[in-house]
Steps between C-alpha positions, in 0.01 A plus 500: 500500500369855517714763670389666822404866514844608628690344209245626250578851626876434483471401134263784414793726412597265215161508331630776274680229306262212448753231406725561802200512732367171362841332541519621859153371580591156362822498701330590828220251441756220459757603762400445861815662644419826319150499646643429845740792461196713426358390835824600673492844339137549597558389860811713554393802296783455249480640150478216248760600239603288201873538436527310171327247277670198346427331168662175390519444126675327209592837346545813707489739208182348360323491837611856577333640188161493674627693801697751292171590329364575849780749563772284654856590402812282505731565795768229532603142422607255769689195374576163659689318229635231731157447658311472170273806499478875464251781554412849384350766724239746372360800686182706483410833658173371646543125545745270682825404332484200268755217522485276190721189490574201280728197484787493252422259217822308562468484880539163667180313578527558875539875433186529288284607794332779306447301178340212689268744677396662171449155345244439774333838553582724204606864531169682546495478881740650754735243651528719806456848634724662758339703776693791647509494879425828680806700599612401848358148475768232499440208268520257793197670655292448185618138478388435858154644436458286188626184668232544765251489213643175368725641226829314453839625383731232353810717462683764699490878485741632237692806609643562849310719745541869426603456136325677214279208389377195689270242342336162553253279312209319655461132424361453151132434450465162328277422201495147355801410716702782342631812682290793378515850650676651799477824697816700552555720802734790424654729759675800346733717706694817428807458284791626714665649190203708387287533812200397290292184524639239265269419207713256300567127500802313635623231264616244755177521699279457192667170408468370856128579491469329162610174661260551793206536261485126436522387862 
């Protein structure tokens, strides 16, 4: 499915790096919720901002080599030993943050969410992107707009109202009866300790979203 003129313009800024632009085009072509969010932004005059990109892989370090060559630099590791997976965050001056995750080799079968996804789809496409809501827009407002366009949300918003980061996944697109990609809505608020908008990730919320990605 070709992208409409609005989304083509949104992705224009990423044409400076061909591989990231191509991955984004594939993601938007396959993810209806992302295209619907584009409609919401266009209708309400919101800036369409990508907060971060997510890659699922068998080996974080190996997959990250490609992005490091593009200028991404390692930032932090987030571990979920009891839940069977972990992730590394990479950042770039010009592009959205990159969240790369993998299952532990010895994780239980029911915890191998990432491995099973990579078995099916590989690690050359984004599992999801997160869009950053405009400041002053509550996540519930964006959810309501998307629901009116037929987009479903299987889980609940992570993060209480007013806290530094609130997130939710849309229902996964399905390919061959297998949950494929999701869209994440991210609402970032000022950190009361620093007075700055929070740019990090909250461990507990990320694992909750991981489970929502297969619903």
